[in-house]
C-alpha positions, -999 to +999 in steps of 0.1 A: +403-662+405+372-684+398+349-671+370+312-674+362+295-677+329+267-656+315+240-666+289+235-638+263+234-606+283+216-622+313+242-618+341+240-634+376+229-609+402+253-598+429+234-619+455+238-651+435+275-645+430+279-639+468+259-671+476+281-692+453+312-677+467+301-684+502+292-721+494+327-726+479+344-710+508+328-732+535+327-765+516+352-792+523+360-827+510+333-842+488+310-812+496+336-788+481+340-811+451+302-812+446+300-774+449+327-770+423+310-795+400+278-776+404+295-744+392+311-763+363+277-778+353+262-744+351+291-733+330+289-763+307+251-757+302+255-720+295+261-703+261+292-683+267+293-647+255+323-638+276+341-650+306+337-624+334+359-628+365+340-631+398+339-598+415+340-578+383+313-551+377+294-569+349+277-538+336+310-520+331+325-550+315+295-554+291+297-517+283+334-520+275+327-548+251+300-529+234+322-498+231+350-519+215+325-533+190+312-499+182+348-485+178+356-514+154+324-507+134+332-470+132+368-478+121+354-501+094+330-474+082+357-448+081+379-471+061+351-478+037+344-441+033+381-434+027+383-462+001+351-448-016+365-413-016+398-424-031+381-444-058+359-414-066+390-391-068+408-415-091+377-418-113+373-380-114+409-375-124+405-401-152+373-385-164+390-350-164+420-364-184+397-379-210+378-346-213+410-327-218+422-352-244+388-349-262+390-311-261+425-311-275+416-335-303+386-313-312+407-281-311+434-298-333+408-310-358+392-275-359+426-258-364+434-283-392+401-276-409+406-239-406+441-241-420+429-263-449+401-238-456+425-209-455+449-227-479+420-234-503+409-197-502+445-185-508+449-210-536+417-197-552+428-161-547+462-168-562+446-185-592+424-155-596+453-131-594+473-152-619+443-152-643+440-115-640+477-109-645+477-131-676+450-109-691+470-077-685+482-061-718+519-060-724+534-026-728+566-015-744+577+004-713+565+006-677+569+032-650+576+023-614+541+030-603+527+008-632+549-021-622+539-017-586+502-017-596+508-049-615+524-065-585+495-055-562+472-075-585+495-106-583+510-106-548+487-114-517+478-082-499+494-093-466+526-102-484+529-072-507+550-050-484+576-077-479+577-083-516+581-046-522+609-043-497+629-069-516+623-054-550+632-020-537+666-033-526+672-055-556+661-034-586+643-003-575+613-017-595+631-016-628+622-048-646+652-044-670+678-038-643+710-057-650+739-063-626+770-056-647+792-079-626+770-110-620+745-107-648+716-109-624+685-095-641+650-081-636+629-070-606+642-097-583+677-098-598+674-135-608+707-152-614+709-161-641+679-141-655+669-171-677+656-188-646+625-167-651+617-184-683+598-210-663+571-184-658+571-172-694+592-168-725+588-130-723+607-128-689+630-101-702+604-076-712+573-084-692+572-074-655+541-096-649+562-127-658+589-116-635+565-109-606+549-143-610+583-160-610+594-140-580+564-149-559+567-186-568+604-186-560+599-169-526+571-192-516+589-224-526+622-215-509+611-194-479+574-201-475+562-166-485+575-132-496+577-122-459+598-153-452+621-142-479+623-107-465+632-121-431+660-140-446+671-110-467+673-088-435+694-113-418+718-120-447+716-092-472+704-115-500+678-141-506 
């Protein structure tokens, strides 16, 4: 089928198309050649937007081309939006992760500061208790209640019950208690009893010396008197 060319969006009218078709149909010999040349000259001189077959509804064809262009533009816009949304999502996830890491770091640092402050307070408290215990007068004999009162001045308040539980089982708060079979001695039944000399030379007669040694032993081996009591409950000894 022979086609015609259009310049821009200026399309030949239906009458012109009909006239050209009629001229081509009746021409013969050189006349037909000249008619064909005339159509080709028009095509060569025109700026082609699209090649539209003769007989085609040019308005519908132009609308179709426009619709295709619009669809492609919409698809490109949709892809650009999708890419932008994905980039925003990835950035938001990275920002959230950074915020969580920063919060965790701050919480960890705060917990470390609080632990250090608590340890410092406990150290000061322990030192104060030790100083107070060192000033306690030594007696020739002690009742159970007197020994317990001394222990309360030395052992941390939140650890005293655990310490008391162990002493209850080991010696019944008798600082001179001696195991006739093993030789274990004192409130904590140290074996041998001479271990307590690290806390003072009067370890045999002074319950304060024994209590200080017992607290140091429980803290160094089990972390605290309550840690020692947990072990004692599980094993029957510490």
